[in-house]
C-alpha angles and dihedrals in degrees: 000000000000120000091260093049102257111148111264114224132155112279090236094055112122115238091226091057090071105095093193093051091049090052092049093046098044093048090052092048090061093041094049092053089051092048091052090050093056093038089066092040095057097064093035091054093046092049089049091051100041109009086223121134089193092057090047089053093047092050093050089047091052090070091061102037092086089069089067092054103032107026097095100042091039091056092052093045093049088058089055102041135066100273094205091055090048091054093047094049092046096050092045089052092048091050091055093045094050091044090059092067099064089041091054091045091052092055096037093246100118115127134175088247090060092048091053092044093052092046092051093046093047090049093049093051090046090058092061095038095049094050092045092048092049092051092044091058091071089054096057102040134046124246090256090054096051096092091049092045094049090047091054090045088055089048086053092052091045092049088052089049089052100044101029101062093040091050091039093057092048094045092046090052089055094048133342094227099047094078091060091047090054090053091049090054091048090056090051089054089052090052090057094047093050092045090057094056111111102191122101102250097184125108114260095246144081121227135200106241090218091064101064093124090051090053091050090048091051091056093046093049093047092052094043092053092055099079098193092044089049092052091047090055090059092043094051091046090054093044092051091047091055096041094049093046100049093046089061088049090053089056091050093046091051092047091053088052085060093250115164121237088257091052091048089052090053091050090055090040088060086061087055091054090053090045092055090052091048092048091051090049093050093081095054090042092056090050095049105031135050122246090251094051091051094048094049097040096050094049096046092050088050090051089059094047104045099067089056089077089068092063100034107129101193142024087254090060090049089053093051093050091046091051091052095045093048090046092071106032097069090061091063095042094051091048097050091042092053090046095057098038091055093049105041113088112241094241088058099041096103096043099044093043088048090057091043093049089049088063091041099048098039083076095055101064091037092051094047095045092045092049092050094048096044092046090053096047106030101018132253095274094057089043090058089054091051091054091046089056091050090051091052090055090049093050091050092051091052092049092050095049105101096194093054092045089055096045109122135217121305095211130040 
């Protein structure tokens, strides 16, 4: 075991030889696909019920709002609790919550209040699960394996982004409640995979329950004193805001082109195809390029791609642009994720990542709500141009940050 608690394994150990990592990874592969299925179903169901882009944006945002309220205390609590137990309880709760939607639809009981309640509950449980899973990763792989593990995790997310929307559109077309049932089953699979993990996933410390605020403060102070990490928190928050917002706009644009739910799923699935390619390329990119080069290059390519949505004439064009945009963003996300996991001490993983995710996920509800409101009042095309302008500002700030420009390679 290293001084900061990262699992110590021989440098030559193959990542796939770790039984516990394979269990953690495979369970999340299934869960991510299910989450992507329901993530498309939420706005499609709201649009079917209300024909309101603003309501669709608000409902999608409701899944991420809990990060604003719970991110800091959840990070501190994850460092105190048994992380495996946290993940099991959270995924069991999410399975029950998602399962209530098809049940209510079947009996004609579904209301907007229930949709918002399920979205908020799912989001709250995701806060705890996500922080526990991030911290648990450093307990089942060695420091040398972190870049490879985070790359494969991004491949997992990208695969979910590819398969989930495509399946989600098809499943939603068959029955509006089936997409949520699929996600509920995927959470149940994750419960089993986490339950089978043998490693002790908890932080190597004991904490006085009366000092929760001190624990939170420790995580905030640690992050704030790391100037590059602090800047990255703002950058990732801005990136997530823009990414979340324009993806809702893509759904609205496709719908106004008279695309079916299945076709909309394929448009977003094309983004998943690009994301898989980008995730696979992230490993070679980290070996050949510096952190600063990756951050600047990815965001400037994205600056060139985003305005193309405003002139896309068909759903096929939307799919092509989405595939290209999602082909570059995973490279940045894998790089920054590897950077912070390798540098945060294990006993602070939950707290510091909780603070970091607070910055990150404050952008998600803002982006979704902003996209829904702007699309309703100025139209989706003008909304794309607003997000393109925000992205230009973000790319300029990255380019002007001397410390990030000078950041070296993460892998030898």
